[in-house]
MIDOSE-1310 file (N, C-alpha, C; in nm, 2 decimals, decimal comma, always signed):
residues 237
xxxx	+14,57/+4,08/-14,54/+14,40/+4,12/-14,51/+14,38/+4,23/-14,43; +14,42/+4,20/-14,32/+14,40/+4,30/-14,20/+14,44/+4,43/-14,25; +14,54/+4,45/-14,33/+14,59/+4,56/-14,36/+14,51/+4,65/-14,46; +14,43/+4,55/-14,54/+14,32/+4,62/-14,65/+14,20/+4,63/-14,56
xxxx	+14,18/+4,60/-14,44/+14,06/+4,63/-14,38/+14,08/+4,74/-14,32; +14,17/+4,75/-14,24/+14,20/+4,88/-14,18/+14,20/+4,98/-14,26; +14,28/+4,97/-14,38/+14,26/+5,08/-14,48/+14,14/+5,14/-14,54; +14,02/+5,04/-14,56/+13,90/+5,05/-14,59/+13,81/+5,14/-14,49
xxxx	+13,84/+5,08/-14,37/+13,78/+5,16/-14,25/+13,83/+5,29/-14,23; +13,95/+5,31/-14,26/+14,00/+5,46/-14,23/+13,94/+5,55/-14,36; +13,94/+5,48/-14,45/+13,88/+5,56/-14,60/+13,74/+5,61/-14,57; +13,64/+5,52/-14,49/+13,52/+5,53/-14,45/+13,49/+5,64/-14,36
xxxx	+13,59/+5,65/-14,25/+13,60/+5,71/-14,15/+13,61/+5,87/-14,20; +13,71/+5,89/-14,28/+13,75/+6,00/-14,36/+13,64/+6,07/-14,43; +13,56/+5,97/-14,51/+13,48/+6,03/-14,59/+13,34/+6,09/-14,49; +13,33/+6,02/-14,39/+13,23/+6,08/-14,29/+13,25/+6,22/-14,23
xxxx	+13,38/+6,23/-14,20/+13,44/+6,35/-14,16/+13,43/+6,46/-14,25; +13,45/+6,42/-14,37/+13,43/+6,53/-14,46/+13,30/+6,56/-14,49; +13,20/+6,50/-14,49/+13,08/+6,51/-14,49/+13,02/+6,59/-14,37; +13,06/+6,55/-14,26/+13,04/+6,64/-14,13/+13,08/+6,78/-14,15
xxxx	+13,22/+6,79/-14,21/+13,26/+6,94/-14,20/+13,20/+7,02/-14,34; +13,15/+6,95/-14,44/+13,05/+7,03/-14,56/+12,94/+7,07/-14,47; +12,90/+7,00/-14,40/+12,75/+7,05/-14,33/+12,76/+7,14/-14,23; +12,89/+7,15/-14,16/+12,93/+7,27/-14,08/+12,94/+7,39/-14,14
xxxx	+13,03/+7,37/-14,27/+13,06/+7,49/-14,36/+12,92/+7,54/-14,41; +12,83/+7,48/-14,45/+12,70/+7,50/-14,51/+12,63/+7,60/-14,40; +12,64/+7,54/-14,27/+12,57/+7,62/-14,17/+12,63/+7,75/-14,12; +12,78/+7,75/-14,12/+12,84/+7,87/-14,11/+12,81/+7,97/-14,21
xxxx	+12,81/+7,93/-14,34/+12,77/+8,03/-14,47/+12,62/+8,07/-14,44; +12,55/+8,03/-14,35/+12,40/+8,09/-14,35/+12,32/+8,01/-14,43; +12,34/+7,91/-14,50/+12,22/+7,83/-14,59/+12,17/+7,75/-14,50; +12,03/+7,73/-14,53/+11,96/+7,65/-14,47/+11,89/+7,52/-14,54
xxxx	+11,88/+7,45/-14,50/+11,81/+7,32/-14,60/+11,67/+7,36/-14,63; +11,63/+7,34/-14,74/+11,50/+7,37/-14,82/+11,40/+7,31/-14,75; +11,29/+7,38/-14,74/+11,17/+7,32/-14,68/+11,06/+7,24/-14,78; +11,01/+7,17/-14,73/+10,91/+7,09/-14,83/+10,84/+7,20/-14,90
xxxx	+10,77/+7,18/-15,01/+10,67/+7,28/-15,08/+10,56/+7,31/-15,00; +10,50/+7,21/-14,92/+10,36/+7,20/-14,85/+10,36/+7,30/-14,75; +10,52/+7,31/-14,67/+10,53/+7,39/-14,56/+10,56/+7,54/-14,60; +10,62/+7,54/-14,73/+10,65/+7,68/-14,76/+10,51/+7,78/-14,81
xxxx	+10,43/+7,71/-14,87/+10,30/+7,76/-14,90/+10,22/+7,78/-14,79; +10,23/+7,73/-14,67/+10,16/+7,79/-14,54/+10,20/+7,90/-14,48; +10,35/+7,91/-14,49/+10,39/+8,00/-14,43/+10,36/+8,17/-14,48; +10,31/+8,26/-14,40/+10,25/+8,40/-14,45/+10,39/+8,49/-14,46
xxxx	+10,38/+8,55/-14,58/+10,48/+8,64/-14,62/+10,45/+8,79/-14,54; +10,53/+8,84/-14,47/+10,52/+8,95/-14,40/+10,55/+9,08/-14,48; +10,47/+9,19/-14,53/+10,52/+9,32/-14,61/+10,63/+9,35/-14,54; +10,73/+9,42/-14,62/+10,84/+9,47/-14,58/+10,80/+9,64/-14,53
xxxx	+10,92/+9,67/-14,49/+10,87/+9,83/-14,44/+10,87/+9,94/-14,57; +10,95/+9,88/-14,67/+10,94/+9,98/-14,80/+10,79/+9,97/-14,84; +10,73/+9,85/-14,85/+10,60/+9,83/-14,92/+10,51/+9,88/-14,83; +10,52/+9,92/-14,71/+10,43/+10,00/-14,62/+10,43/+10,13/-14,64
xxxx	+10,58/+10,19/-14,66/+10,59/+10,33/-14,69/+10,52/+10,35/-14,81; +10,53/+10,26/-14,92/+10,47/+10,29/-15,09/+10,32/+10,29/-15,06; +10,24/+10,23/-14,97/+10,09/+10,21/-14,97/+10,06/+10,33/-14,90; +10,12/+10,41/-14,81/+10,07/+10,49/-14,71/+10,06/+10,63/-14,82
xxxx	+10,15/+10,67/-14,91/+10,10/+10,77/-15,01/+10,01/+10,77/-15,08; +9,99/+10,63/-15,14/+9,87/+10,62/-15,22/+9,71/+10,61/-15,14; +9,73/+10,58/-15,03/+9,60/+10,58/-14,92/+9,58/+10,75/-14,92; +9,71/+10,83/-14,88/+9,65/+10,97/-14,88/+9,61/+11,04/-15,00
xxxx	+9,68/+11,01/-15,11/+9,65/+11,06/-15,21/+9,51/+11,04/-15,27; +9,46/+10,91/-15,24/+9,30/+10,86/-15,25/+9,22/+10,97/-15,18; +9,26/+10,99/-15,04/+9,16/+11,04/-14,96/+9,15/+11,20/-14,99; +9,29/+11,23/-15,03/+9,29/+11,40/-15,10/+9,20/+11,42/-15,22
xxxx	+9,19/+11,33/-15,32/+9,11/+11,33/-15,42/+8,97/+11,30/-15,41; +8,95/+11,23/-15,31/+8,79/+11,22/-15,29/+8,75/+11,35/-15,23; +8,85/+11,43/-15,12/+8,80/+11,53/-15,06/+8,79/+11,66/-15,16; +8,88/+11,65/-15,26/+8,87/+11,76/-15,38/+8,73/+11,74/-15,47
xxxx	+8,70/+11,62/-15,47/+8,58/+11,59/-15,57/+8,45/+11,63/-15,48; +8,45/+11,59/-15,36/+8,33/+11,66/-15,28/+8,33/+11,81/-15,26; +8,46/+11,87/-15,27/+8,46/+12,00/-15,24/+8,39/+12,08/-15,40; +8,45/+12,02/-15,49/+8,42/+12,06/-15,61/+8,26/+12,03/-15,67
xxxx	+8,19/+11,96/-15,60/+8,05/+11,94/-15,64/+7,96/+12,04/-15,62; +7,87/+12,07/-15,71/+7,77/+12,21/-15,69/+7,69/+12,15/-15,56; +7,66/+12,28/-15,49/+7,58/+12,28/-15,37/+7,41/+12,30/-15,43; +7,34/+12,21/-15,40/+7,22/+12,21/-15,41/+7,11/+12,20/-15,31
xxxx	+7,01/+12,24/-15,29/+6,91/+12,24/-15,19/+6,87/+12,09/-15,14; +6,89/+11,99/-15,23/+6,90/+11,84/-15,18/+7,02/+11,80/-15,09; +7,11/+11,88/-15,15/+7,27/+11,85/-15,07/+7,28/+11,90/-14,92; +7,18/+11,98/-14,89/+7,21/+12,03/-14,77/+7,21/+11,93/-14,65
xxxx	+7,30/+11,93/-14,55/+7,31/+11,85/-14,44/+7,22/+11,88/-14,35; +7,17/+11,77/-14,27/+7,07/+11,81/-14,14/+6,96/+11,83/-14,18; +6,90/+11,80/-14,28/+6,76/+11,86/-14,31/+6,66/+11,86/-14,21; +6,66/+11,74/-14,10/+6,55/+11,76/-14,02/+6,56/+11,87/-13,91
xxxx	+6,69/+11,92/-13,88/+6,70/+12,03/-13,79/+6,66/+12,17/-13,87; +6,71/+12,14/-13,98/+6,67/+12,28/-14,06/+6,52/+12,27/-14,09; +6,45/+12,20/-14,10/+6,30/+12,17/-14,11/+6,23/+12,24/-14,01; +6,27/+12,19/-13,85/+6,21/+12,24/-13,74/+6,25/+12,40/-13,75
xxxx	+6,36/+12,45/-13,76/+6,40/+12,59/-13,75/+6,28/+12,66/-13,85; +6,27/+12,63/-13,97/+6,19/+12,69/-14,07/+6,06/+12,69/-14,02; +6,00/+12,60/-13,97/+5,84/+12,58/-13,92/+5,85/+12,69/-13,81; +5,94/+12,68/-13,70/+5,94/+12,77/-13,62/+5,94/+12,92/-13,66
xxxx	+6,01/+12,94/-13,75/+6,03/+13,08/-13,80/+5,88/+13,14/-13,88; +5,79/+13,06/-13,89/+5,66/+13,09/-13,95/+5,58/+13,14/-13,84; +5,60/+13,10/-13,72/+5,52/+13,15/-13,60/+5,50/+13,31/-13,62; +5,60/+13,38/-13,60/+5,58/+13,51/-13,59/+5,49/+13,57/-13,71
xxxx	+5,55/+13,56/-13,83/+5,47/+13,63/-13,94/+5,33/+13,59/-13,95; +5,30/+13,46/-13,93/+5,17/+13,43/-13,93/+5,07/+13,47/-13,82; +5,12/+13,49/-13,70/+5,06/+13,55/-13,59/+5,05/+13,69/-13,62; +5,12/+13,79/-13,67/+5,13/+13,91/-13,66/+5,05/+13,96/-13,81
xxxx	+5,06/+13,89/-13,91/+4,99/+13,94/-14,03/+4,85/+13,88/-14,03; +4,81/+13,77/-13,97/+4,65/+13,73/-13,96/+4,58/+13,83/-13,88; +4,66/+13,88/-13,76/+4,59/+13,99/-13,67/+4,55/+14,10/-13,79; +4,65/+14,15/-13,85/+4,61/+14,28/-13,93/+4,48/+14,27/-14,05
xxxx	+4,44/+14,13/-14,04/+4,31/+14,13/-14,13/+4,18/+14,16/-14,09; +4,21/+14,14/-13,94/+4,08/+14,16/-13,86/+4,07/+14,27/-13,74; +4,21/+14,33/-13,74/+4,22/+14,42/-13,64/+4,13/+14,55/-13,63; +4,10/+14,59/-13,75/+4,00/+14,70/-13,77/+3,87/+14,69/-13,70
xxxx	+3,82/+14,58/-13,74/+3,69/+14,55/-13,69/+3,69/+14,49/-13,54; +3,77/+14,48/-13,49/+3,81/+14,42/-13,34/+3,80/+14,54/-13,27; +3,90/+14,64/-13,31/+3,91/+14,77/-13,26/+3,79/+14,86/-13,27; +3,68/+14,84/-13,37/+3,56/+14,90/-13,35/+3,48/+14,83/-13,27
xxxx	+3,48/+14,70/-13,28/+3,40/+14,62/-13,15/+3,44/+14,69/-13,02; +3,55/+14,69/-12,98/+3,57/+14,76/-12,86/+3,52/+14,88/-12,82; +3,48/+14,98/-12,90/+3,43/+15,09/-12,90/+3,35/+15,14/-13,02; +3,26/+15,11/-13,04/+3,16/+15,12/-13,19/+3,14/+15,29/-13,21
xxxx	+3,18/+15,37/-13,11/+3,11/+15,50/-13,11/+3,23/+15,58/-13,17; +3,36/+15,52/-13,17/+3,49/+15,61/-13,21/+3,52/+15,64/-13,35; +3,57/+15,72/-13,40/+3,58/+15,73/-13,54/+3,68/+15,65/-13,62; +3,68/+15,67/-13,73/+3,79/+15,58/-13,80/+3,93/+15,62/-13,79
xxxx	+3,93/+15,73/-13,80/+4,06/+15,79/-13,73/+4,13/+15,76/-13,62; +4,07/+15,74/-13,52/+4,11/+15,68/-13,39/+4,15/+15,52/-13,39; +4,05/+15,47/-13,47/+4,06/+15,29/-13,49/+4,20/+15,28/-13,55; +4,23/+15,37/-13,66/+4,37/+15,35/-13,72/+4,48/+15,39/-13,65
xxxx	+4,49/+15,49/-13,54/+4,60/+15,52/-13,46/+4,60/+15,41/-13,34; +4,49/+15,34/-13,30/+4,51/+15,25/-13,21/+4,56/+15,11/-13,29; +4,52/+15,09/-13,41/+4,59/+14,98/-13,48/+4,73/+15,00/-13,51; +4,78/+15,12/-13,54/+4,93/+15,16/-13,52/+4,99/+15,13/-13,39
xxxx	+4,95/+15,16/-13,28/+4,99/+15,16/-13,16/+5,01/+14,99/-13,12; +4,89/+14,91/-13,14/+4,88/+14,78/-13,11/+4,98/+14,71/-13,19; +5,02/+14,74/-13,33/+5,13/+14,67/-13,41/+5,26/+14,72/-13,35; +5,28/+14,85/-13,29/+5,42/+14,89/-13,25/+5,45/+14,83/-13,10
xxxx	+5,33/+14,77/-13,04/+5,37/+14,72/-12,91/+5,47/+14,58/-12,91; +5,40/+14,51/-13,01/+5,50/+14,38/-13,03/+5,64/+14,42/-13,07; +5,64/+14,50/-13,16/+5,81/+14,53/-13,19/+5,88/+14,60/-13,08; +5,82/+14,69/-13,02/+5,90/+14,77/-12,90/+5,90/+14,65/-12,78
xxxx	+5,84/+14,57/-12,76/+5,86/+14,45/-12,66/+5,96/+14,39/-12,71; +5,97/+14,34/-12,82/+6,08/+14,26/-12,86/+6,22/+14,34/-12,89; +6,22/+14,47/-12,91/+6,33/+14,52/-12,90/+6,40/+14,54/-12,79; +6,30/+14,56/-12,64/+6,39/+14,59/-12,51/+6,44/+14,43/-12,46
xxxx	+6,38/+14,31/-12,51/+6,41/+14,19/-12,44/+6,46/+14,09/-12,54; +6,51/+14,13/-12,66/+6,59/+14,05/-12,76/+6,73/+14,03/-12,70; +6,79/+14,14/-12,67/+6,93/+14,11/-12,59/+6,93/+14,01/-12,47; +6,85/+14,01/-12,39/+6,84/+13,94/-12,28/+6,81/+13,81/-12,31
xxxx	+6,73/+13,79/-12,42/+6,72/+13,64/-12,44/+6,83/+13,58/-12,52; +6,91/+13,67/-12,60/+7,04/+13,60/-12,66/+7,15/+13,57/-12,53; +7,15/+13,65/-12,44/+7,23/+13,61/-12,34/+7,17/+13,48/-12,27; +7,05/+13,48/-12,24/+6,99/+13,36/-12,16/+7,02/+13,24/-12,28
xxxx	+7,01/+13,24/-12,40/+7,05/+13,13/-12,50/+7,20/+13,08/-12,49; +7,28/+13,20/-12,44/+7,44/+13,15/-12,43/+7,45/+13,07/-12,30; +7,36/+13,08/-12,20/+7,41/+13,05/-12,08/+7,36/+12,89/-12,07; +7,45/+12,81/-11,98/+7,43/+12,64/-12,00/+7,30/+12,62/-11,93
xxxx	+7,27/+12,69/-11,85/+7,15/+12,62/-11,77/+7,01/+12,68/-11,81; +7,01/+12,75/-11,94/+6,90/+12,78/-12,01/+6,90/+12,73/-12,16; +7,01/+12,77/-12,24/+7,01/+12,71/-12,37/+6,91/+12,76/-12,45; +6,96/+12,73/-12,61/+6,90/+12,78/-12,70/+6,76/+12,72/-12,72
xxxx	+6,74/+12,59/-12,69/+6,65/+12,52/-12,72/+6,52/+12,55/-12,63; +6,56/+12,57/-12,50/+6,45/+12,65/-12,40/+6,39/+12,79/-12,44; +6,50/+12,85/-12,49/+6,46/+13,00/-12,55/+6,37/+13,00/-12,67; +6,39/+12,89/-12,74/+6,32/+12,87/-12,86/+6,17/+12,84/-12,82
xxxx	+6,16/+12,73/-12,73/+6,02/+12,68/-12,69/+5,95/+12,79/-12,60; +6,04/+12,87/-12,53/+5,95/+12,97/-12,46/+5,88/+13,07/-12,55; +5,96/+13,12/-12,67/+5,93/+13,20/-12,77/+5,80/+13,15/-12,85; +5,81/+13,01/-12,88/+5,69/+12,97/-12,95/+5,55/+12,96/-12,85
xxxx	+5,58/+12,93/-12,73/+5,46/+12,89/-12,62/+5,41/+13,06/-12,62; +5,50/+13,15/-12,60/+5,46/+13,28/-12,58/+5,38/+13,32/-12,70; +5,41/+13,30/-12,81/+5,33/+13,33/-12,94/+5,20/+13,27/-12,94; +5,18/+13,16/-12,89/+5,06/+13,09/-12,91/+4,96/+13,12/-12,79
xxxx	+5,01/+13,16/-12,67/+4,95/+13,20/-12,55/+4,89/+13,35/-12,60; +4,98/+13,46/-12,66/+4,96/+13,58/-12,68/+4,87/+13,59/-12,78; +4,87/+13,49/-12,91/+4,76/+13,49/-13,00/+4,63/+13,46/-12,95; +4,60/+13,36/-12,86/+4,49/+13,32/-12,82/+4,44/+13,45/-12,74
xxxx	+4,52/+13,49/-12,65/+4,47/+13,63/-12,55/+4,42/+13,72/-12,64; +4,49/+13,78/-12,76/+4,42/+13,87/-12,84/+4,31/+13,84/-12,89; +4,29/+13,73/-12,96/+4,17/+13,67/-13,00/+4,05/+13,68/-12,87; +4,06/+13,65/-12,79/+3,97/+13,66/-12,66/+3,94/+13,78/-12,59
xxxx	+4,04/+13,91/-12,63/+4,03/+14,02/-12,55/+3,91/+14,09/-12,59; +3,87/+14,17/-12,47/+3,72/+14,25/-12,50/+3,74/+14,39/-12,47; +3,87/+14,43/-12,42/+3,92/+14,56/-12,42/+4,01/+14,60/-12,51; +4,06/+14,74/-12,53/+4,16/+14,78/-12,60/+4,30/+14,72/-12,54
xxxx	+4,29/+14,75/-12,36/+4,42/+14,75/-12,28/+4,46/+14,58/-12,29; +4,38/+14,49/-12,29/+4,40/+14,37/-12,31/+4,47/+14,31/-12,43; +4,44/+14,39/-12,54/+4,47/+14,34/-12,65/+4,62/+14,39/-12,65; +4,64/+14,53/-12,59/+4,78/+14,57/-12,58/+4,87/+14,48/-12,49
xxxx	+4,81/+14,43/-12,39/+4,89/+14,36/-12,30/+4,95/+14,22/-12,38; +4,83/+14,15/-12,45/+4,89/+14,05/-12,51/+4,97/+14,05/-12,61; +4,96/+14,16/-12,69/+5,07/+14,18/-12,82/+5,20/+14,21/-12,73; +5,20/+14,29/-12,63/+5,36/+14,32/-12,58/+5,39/+14,21/-12,50
xxxx	+5,33/+14,11/-12,46/+5,37/+13,98/-12,40/+5,42/+13,91/-12,51; +5,36/+13,90/-12,63/+5,42/+13,81/-12,74/+5,55/+13,87/-12,77; +5,57/+14,00/-12,79/+5,70/+14,08/-12,83/+5,78/+14,03/-12,73; +5,76/+14,04/-12,59/+5,86/+14,02/-12,48/+5,90/+13,91/-12,48
xxxx	+5,82/+13,78/-12,52/+5,86/+13,66/-12,50/+5,94/+13,59/-12,63; +5,92/+13,65/-12,75/+5,95/+13,62/-12,88/+6,12/+13,68/-12,91; +6,21/+13,62/-12,85/+6,36/+13,63/-12,90/+6,41/+13,53/-12,98; +6,33/+13,50/-13,07/+6,36/+13,38/-13,14/+6,44/+13,42/-13,24
xxxx	+6,45/+13,53/-13,33/+6,53/+13,57/-13,44/+6,68/+13,53/-13,43; +6,72/+13,59/-13,33/+6,86/+13,60/-13,34/+6,92/+13,45/-13,28; +6,83/+13,40/-13,19/+6,86/+13,26/-13,15/+6,82/+13,16/-13,28; +6,79/+13,16/-13,37/+6,75/+13,08/-13,46/+6,87/+13,11/-13,57
xxxx	+6,91/+13,22/-13,60/+7,02/+13,25/-13,66/+7,15/+13,19/-13,62; +7,17/+13,20/-13,49/+7,30/+13,14/-13,43/+7,28/+12,99/-13,45; +7,15/+12,94/-13,40/+7,14/+12,79/-13,41/+7,17/+12,71/-13,56; +7,13/+12,82/-13,67/+7,15/+12,78/-13,81/+7,31/+12,78/-13,83
xxxx	+7,39/+12,88/-13,79/+7,50/+12,89/-13,81/+7,60/+12,75/-13,74; +7,54/+12,72/-13,61/+7,61/+12,62/-13,57/+7,56/+12,49/-13,63; +7,47/+12,46/-13,67/+7,42/+12,34/-13,75/+7,49/+12,30/-13,89; +7,50/+12,41/-13,96/+7,59/+12,42/-14,11/+7,69/+12,49/-14,07
xxxx	+7,80/+12,38/-14,05/+7,93/+12,43/-14,00/+8,02/+12,47/-14,16; +7,99/+12,41/-14,26/+8,07/+12,41/-14,38/+8,03/+12,54/-14,45; +8,13/+12,64/-14,49/+8,10/+12,76/-14,57/+8,01/+12,74/-14,68; +8,02/+12,62/-14,76/+7,96/+12,62/-14,90/+7,81/+12,58/-14,89
xxxx	+7,76/+12,55/-14,76/+7,61/+12,51/-14,74/+7,57/+12,64/-14,70; +7,63/+12,73/-14,62/+7,57/+12,85/-14,54/+7,49/+12,94/-14,62; +7,54/+12,95/-14,77/+7,49/+13,05/-14,84/+7,32/+13,03/-14,86; +7,33/+12,88/-14,89/+7,19/+12,85/-14,92/+7,09/+12,84/-14,77
xxxx	+7,17/+12,78/-14,68/+7,11/+12,77/-14,53/+7,03/+12,88/-14,48; +7,11/+12,98/-14,48/+7,07/+13,13/-14,43/+6,95/+13,17/-14,53; +6,93/+13,13/-14,62/+6,81/+13,19/-14,70/+6,70/+13,14/-14,68; +6,70/+13,01/-14,58/+6,57/+12,95/-14,55/+6,48/+13,05/-14,45
xxxx	+6,56/+13,11/-14,37/+6,47/+13,20/-14,26/+6,38/+13,33/-14,33; +6,46/+13,40/-14,44/+6,40/+13,51/-14,48/+6,27/+13,45/-14,57; +6,31/+13,33/-14,64/+6,20/+13,26/-14,73/+6,07/+13,22/-14,65; +6,11/+13,17/-14,53/+5,98/+13,14/-14,44/+5,92/+13,26/-14,39
xxxx	+5,99/+13,36/-14,37/+5,92/+13,47/-14,32/+5,83/+13,52/-14,41; +5,87/+13,53/-14,55/+5,77/+13,59/-14,65/+5,69/+13,48/-14,67; +5,66/+13,38/-14,66/+5,56/+13,27/-14,70/+5,47/+13,30/-14,58; +5,52/+13,33/-14,47/+5,43/+13,35/-14,37/+5,36/+13,49/-14,38
xxxx	+5,43/+13,59/-14,45/+5,36/+13,71/-14,47/+5,25/+13,72/-14,58; +5,27/+13,60/-14,66/+5,14/+13,58/-14,77/+5,06/+13,51/-14,71; +5,08/+13,41/-14,64/+4,95/+13,30/-14,59/+4,90/+13,36/-14,46; +4,97/+13,45/-14,38/+4,90/+13,50/-14,26/+4,78/+13,60/-14,29
xxxx	+4,77/+13,70/-14,37/+4,65/+13,76/-14,41/+4,53/+13,68/-14,46; +4,55/+13,55/-14,54/+4,48/+13,49/-14,58/+4,40/+13,38/-14,48; +4,48/+13,38/-14,37/+4,41/+13,30/-14,26/+4,34/+13,38/-14,17; +4,36/+13,52/-14,16/+4,28/+13,61/-14,09/+4,15/+13,67/-14,16
x	+4,15/+13,62/-14,28/+4,02/+13,68/-14,36/+3,90/+13,56/-14,32
């Protein structure tokens, strides 16, 4: 009986050793015990490097397609960017033709009021000189206003404001002039302070940087000038 008990105990010990050896072999081979289904579902799966490399070409291709679609879209007046700044520039461009063309409507009668005894030929020559005074003064100071607009301590906005203020003051001065020389002075003052044409074109090129919009944006300034040429004489009558 004692021999049978010792044989049974030796068999159980050998079976436990074999099971331990099997577990060690499984761990050595890299196999892990299976996790419960609840724990597996909670573990987040991290994308591999290959999957990340596949996603990047797709995103770049979509960006390229979107850029090509916007580039091929037709350019219209409503598609112009920065409409608020463009509106300010176009309204400021109206100041010169309105003040100049409205003066032409009543210039003859004002010059006759200065000296009623002079002939019509003298009045016509005085009107030509009065008109040329504005252009001559503007020609002499336009380059200096362009340089002032490029300096950081003055800038383009201040030059534009000086031109608009000078135009307003000169228009009022011409209207209240009582002699020919006063009218000459205020017309020359308007031209000397009004260097806005070159500054406006520079500002327009800086506001609209994309070339596909520049063809339409640069048409705004001459269009507004022609509108002022039409409305100015009507205001002066």
